[in-house]
C-alpha positions in Angstrom: -0.6 -8.8 -7.5 -1.2 -7.0 -11.0 1.7 -7.5 -13.4 2.8 -4.7 -15.7 6.1 -2.9 -16.4 7.2 -0.4 -13.7 6.7 -0.6 -9.9 3.9 -2.1 -8.2 2.8 -2.3 -4.5 0.4 -4.6 -3.2 -0.9 -4.9 0.6 -2.0 -8.4 1.6 -4.4 -8.4 4.7 -4.0 -11.0 7.7 -6.1 -13.5 5.7 -3.4 -13.2 2.8 -6.0 -11.5 0.3 -5.2 -8.2 -1.4 -6.6 -5.1 0.7 -6.9 -1.7 -0.6 -5.1 1.0 1.4 -5.9 3.7 -1.4 -9.3 4.7 -2.8 -9.0 3.0 -6.2 -11.2 5.6 -7.6 -9.2 8.7 -6.5 -8.1 10.9 -9.2 -4.4 10.0 -10.3 -2.3 11.9 -12.9 -2.1 10.1 -16.2 1.2 8.8 -17.0 2.6 6.6 -20.0 4.1 3.1 -19.3 7.3 3.5 -20.8 11.2 3.6 -20.3 12.6 6.5 -18.0 16.2 6.8 -17.3 17.5 6.3 -13.8 21.1 7.2 -13.1 23.4 4.6 -11.6 22.9 4.6 -7.9 19.7 6.7 -8.3 16.7 6.0 -6.0 12.9 6.2 -6.4 11.2 6.5 -3.2 7.7 7.5 -1.8 5.7 6.8 1.4 2.3 6.1 2.8 1.2 6.0 6.4 -1.2 3.3 7.0 -4.0 4.6 9.2 -6.2 1.5 9.6 -8.8 2.4 6.9 -9.4 0.0 4.0 -11.4 0.5 0.9 -14.2 -1.8 -0.5 -13.1 -3.4 -3.6 -15.1 -3.1 -6.8 -17.4 -0.4 -5.6 -19.3 1.6 -8.2 -19.4 4.8 -6.1 -16.9 7.4 -5.5 -15.7 8.2 -3.0 -15.3 4.4 -2.3 -16.8 3.1 0.9 -14.4 2.3 3.8 -14.1 -0.2 6.7 -11.7 -0.6 9.7 -8.9 -2.7 9.0 -8.8 -5.8 11.1 -6.0 -6.4 13.7 -3.3 -8.9 12.3 -0.2 -9.2 10.3 -0.1 -7.3 7.1 2.4 -8.1 4.1 3.5 -5.3 1.6 4.8 -6.7 -1.5 6.9 -4.3 -3.6 7.6 -5.3 -7.2 9.6 -4.0 -10.2 9.4 -5.4 -13.7 10.9 -4.1 -17.0 10.0 -6.4 -20.3 12.4 -7.5 -22.6 11.2 -4.9 -25.3 12.7 -2.3 -23.0 15.9 -3.9 -22.1 19.1 -3.4 -24.2 20.1 -6.9 -23.4 18.3 -10.0 -24.1 16.4 -10.4 -21.0 13.5 -9.0 -18.7 14.2 -7.8 -15.1 11.9 -8.7 -12.3 12.4 -7.9 -8.6 10.2 -8.3 -5.5 10.6 -7.5 -1.9 8.2 -8.2 1.0 7.9 -7.0 4.5 5.3 -7.1 7.2 3.9 -5.1 10.0 1.2 -5.7 12.8 -1.9 -3.8 13.0 -3.4 -3.6 16.6 -6.0 -1.0 15.6 -6.1 2.8 16.0 -4.6 4.4 19.1 -6.9 4.8 22.1 -7.9 8.6 22.3 -7.7 10.2 25.8 -10.9 12.2 26.9 
């Protein structure tokens, strides 16, 4: 898992190694890694539907080549980290949660 301030999502394949569920070379908006207010009780949320497509890591081409996800149990690791320099108190905050899902392959299409 990469370590930086903010929110990170990593997906581990059945073998325990990181897999890419999004094209790492896709265009993404630029945003500054900096503090932002979140009201007490506020929520940050987003979603992604796993379709069984994984992306080849370290590919020099765009769009990045893909391959079908192997069957098995996948682990999603979601983390939040805020370094000491952004905290008004004397410590950093770090939080991590994990969950799993089983992938049996794509649904069978009827003729």
